[in-house]
N, C-alpha and C positions, 0 to 999 in steps of 0.2 A: 462382950456386948459392944463395947466401944470400938474395937477393931473391925467388927462386922459392919457397923454403921459407916465407918471410915472407908472401907473397901467398897461398900455399896454406893457411897457418895462418889468415889473415884470412878466407878463403873458408869454411873449416870453422867458424870462430867465428860468422860471419854465418848460415850454414846452421843451426847449432845453436840460435841464438836463435829461429828461426822453426819449427824442427822438434824442439823439446825433448821429452823423455819426458813422457808424460801419465800421471798416477796414476789408474788406473781403479778403484781401491778407495776412496780418499779424494778425492771430487770437490768437496769444499768445504774445502780446507786452511786457509783463512783464516776459516772459520766465518761467512761472510757471511749465510747463511740459517739460522743456528742457531735463532733464536726466531721468525723471521718466517713461514716457510712450512712449518715442520715440524709438520704436523697429522696426528695419528693418530685412530683411532676414538674413543678415550677422551677426546680433546680436544674432540670435537664432540658426541658422543652419550653421555649418562650418565643412568642411572636411579637416582633417590634411593631410599634405603631405604624399603621399604614399597610401592613402585610398580614391581615387577619384572614384566617380560614372561616368557613361557615361555622356558626355557633354550634350546630349539631355535630359537626366533625370535631370541634374542640371538646365538646362534652364527652363524646364517645371515646376520643383519644385519651382524655383524662381518666375515664372509667377503665378503659382497657389497660393503660399503664399501671394504674393503682391496683387493680384486681390481679393482673398477671404477676406483678412484683410480689404482692401479698401471698398468692398461692404458690408461686415458684419458690419463695423463701420457705414457706411451710413444708412443701414437698421435699426440698433439699435438706432442711433441718430434720425432718422425719427420717429420711433415708441415711443421712450422713452424720447427724448430730451426735448420736450415741457412740458410733465408732471413732469419730474425731475427738470426742470428749475422753474416750479411753486412751487414744494416742497422746493427746495433750497432757492428760493426767500422768501417763507413763513418762513422757518427756520431762515434765517439770519435777516428777519424783526423782528421776535420774540426775537432773541438774542439781536439785537440792541435796541428794546423796553425795554427789561429787563435791559440792561446795562445803558441806558439813564434814565429810570424812577425808577429803583430800586437799582442797584449796586452802581453807582456813588453817589446818594444821601445818601445811607447808609454809604459809606466810608467817605463822607464829614461830616456827622453827627458824626460818630465815631471820626474823627480827631478833631472836635470841642470839643466833650466831653472829649477826652483823653488829650487835651491840659490843661484843668483845673486840671485834676488828675496829670499830669506830673509836673505841678508847685508845687503841694502839695508834691509829691514824692521827687522832687529835694530839696525842703525846708527841708524835714525830713532827707534826706541823709546829706545835709550840716550841719544841726543842731546836729544830733546824731552820725553819722558814721564818718564824717571827724575828729572831735576831738578824737574819740576813736582810729581811725587808726593812727592819728598823735602821740598819746601817745604810742601806740604799736610800732610804728616806732622808737620813742625815746628809749624805753626800749630795743628793739632788735638791736639798732645801735651799741652797744658795744660788741656784740657777735662776737667772732672770731672763725673761724674753722681752726683747726690745723690738717694737714695731718700726720698720723703716718706711718712711713716706717717700714716695717717688714724686718728683714733680717739680 
């Protein structure tokens, strides 16, 4: 009984991950496109003071821009949204797969291997270079630089 409930709970959790509620009001909750593609009429077309078109032309231009942008986006997203979502999903799945199964294991393997080499390198530096640099420091410690004034 207990294992049945546990597997049922796991099945519901897995289903919920793939079928979560989608917010149809706020479709950019992380503000990814806040400044990038948020383009309104005023961001593209502006008439400086003294060079105004007729009010009717301005209103029709505003309506034409806004409605054409709205319907063009809807048409393109209807035609290409699902195929592009499929392509992007596939691409990010491949990137995730490569990262999880290739990149991270290679980096971990490298770090394990380099740790051994770094101990040997550190030992060599401490054994050979530290005494040499200490001796050079002793030799050079008595050097004094005198500034010569011309004049």
